C-alpha positions in Angstrom: 19.8 19.2 -16.8 17.4 21.2 -14.7 19.8 22.2 -12.0 20.1 25.7 -13.3 23.6 26.1 -11.9 26.7 27.1 -13.7 29.0 24.1 -13.3 29.5 22.4 -16.7 27.6 24.8 -18.9 30.4 25.0 -21.4 31.1 28.7 -20.8 34.5 30.2 -20.3 35.8 32.6 -17.8 34.6 32.9 -14.2 31.6 31.5 -12.4 32.0 27.9 -13.6 33.8 26.1 -10.9 35.2 26.8 -7.4 38.5 25.8 -6.0 41.9 25.7 -7.5 41.3 22.7 -9.8 39.7 24.8 -12.5 37.2 23.4 -15.0 39.2 20.3 -15.9 40.1 18.9 -12.4 37.0 19.6 -10.4 34.5 19.1 -13.3 35.5 15.5 -13.7 35.0 14.7 -10.1 31.7 16.6 -10.1 30.5 14.7 -13.2 31.3 11.3 -11.5 29.6 12.3 -8.3 26.6 13.5 -10.3 26.5 10.3 -12.3 26.6 8.2 -9.0 23.8 10.3 -7.6 21.7 9.9 -10.8 22.3 6.2 -10.8 21.1 5.9 -7.2 18.0 8.0 -8.1 17.2 5.7 -11.0 17.7 2.6 -8.9 15.3 4.0 -6.3 12.7 4.7 -8.9 13.1 1.2 -10.5 12.9 -0.5 -7.1 9.8 1.4 -6.3 8.2 0.6 -9.6 9.1 -3.1 -9.1 7.4 -3.0 -5.7 4.3 -1.3 -7.2 4.2 -4.0 -9.9 4.0 -6.6 -7.1 1.5 -4.7 -5.0 -1.0 -3.6 -7.7 -3.1 -6.6 -8.7 -3.6 -5.6 -12.4 0.1 -5.0 -12.8 1.0 -8.3 -11.1 -1.4 -10.2 -13.3 -0.1 -8.6 -16.5 3.6 -8.9 -15.6 3.9 -12.5 -16.8 2.6 -11.8 -20.3 4.9 -8.9 -21.2 7.3 -6.4 -19.7 5.3 -3.5 -18.4 6.4 0.0 -19.2 7.0 2.4 -16.3 4.1 4.6 -17.4 1.7 1.5 -17.5 2.7 0.6 -13.9 2.1 4.1 -12.7 -1.3 4.3 -14.5 -2.4 0.9 -13.1 -1.4 2.2 -9.6 -3.4 5.3 -10.0 -6.4 3.3 -11.3 -6.1 0.9 -8.4 -5.9 3.7 -5.8 -8.9 5.4 -7.3 -10.8 2.1 -7.2 -9.8 1.5 -3.5 -10.9 5.1 -2.7 -14.2 4.6 -4.4 -14.8 1.3 -2.5 -14.0 3.1 0.7 -10.3 2.8 1.5 -10.9 3.5 5.1 -12.8 0.2 5.6 -9.9 -1.7 4.0 -7.2 0.2 5.9 -8.8 -0.6 9.3 -9.4 -4.3 8.7 -6.1 -6.0 9.4 -7.5 -9.5 8.7 -8.7 -8.4 5.2 -5.4 -6.7 4.5 -3.5 -9.9 5.6 -5.7 -12.1 3.3 -5.1 -9.7 0.4 -1.3 -9.8 0.9 -1.4 -13.6 1.2 -3.3 -13.9 -2.0 -0.9 -11.6 -3.9 2.0 -13.5 -2.4 0.5 -16.8 -3.4 0.0 -15.7 -7.0 3.5 -14.4 -7.1 4.9 -17.7 -5.8 2.8 -19.5 -8.4 4.2 -17.3 -11.2 7.8 -17.9 -9.9 7.2 -21.7 -9.8 6.0 -21.6 -13.4 9.0 -19.6 -14.5 11.3 -22.0 -12.6 9.8 -25.1 -14.2 10.3 -23.6 -17.7 13.7 -21.9 -17.3 15.5 -24.2 -14.9 13.8 -27.6 -15.4 13.4 -27.2 -19.1 9.6 -27.9 -19.1 7.6 -26.7 -22.1 4.8 -24.2 -21.4 2.3 -26.9 -22.5 3.9 -29.7 -20.4 1.0 -31.7 -18.9 2.7 -31.9 -15.4 3.2 -28.1 -15.4 -0.3 -27.5 -16.5 -1.8 -29.8 -13.8 0.3 -28.2 -11.1 -0.7 -24.6 -12.2 -4.3 -25.7 -12.4 -4.2 -27.3 -8.9 -2.6 -24.2 -7.4 -5.2 -21.9 -9.1 -8.0 -24.0 -7.7 -6.4 -24.1 -4.3 -6.0 -20.3 -4.3 -9.6 -19.8 -5.5 -11.0 -22.2 -2.7 -8.9 -20.3 -0.1 -10.2 -17.0 -1.3 -13.8 -18.2 -1.1 -13.3 -19.7 2.3 -11.7 -16.4 3.6 -14.5 -14.3 2.1 -17.2 -16.4 3.7 -15.3 -16.5 7.0 -15.0 -12.7 7.0 -18.7 -12.3 6.6 -19.2 -13.7 10.1 -16.6 -11.4 11.8 
């Protein structure tokens, strides 16, 4: 632990705990409290990583194939931010229409992936089921056509 305090350092004598409970009574409560705080911290980290996984296109695309390690998600986020910065993040940040289109595309792909997972896990479809393949192909084509239409429409704005 990097707290640097005395607390549960295992030493004897004074300086370990405060109050009348001594090392056994107060230490247990402190350990529980510390455990709860640590769990909340880990939950916040994991929730933020899950959100990054959804927001960073490369991480989102890769999430269906295998579970991404936390370090991979962070690296993809850094790479994505560098790429945005190189492209001119200011231009993207001040174009609400472009930002909305990007969020819509990411959301559509996420919905497609969830539909595919549902068909396999809940409906018992095989990955190679012709109906599932046709549906995924249709949704990919639809998404690509919308992206093209939105790109050409944004050229005239």
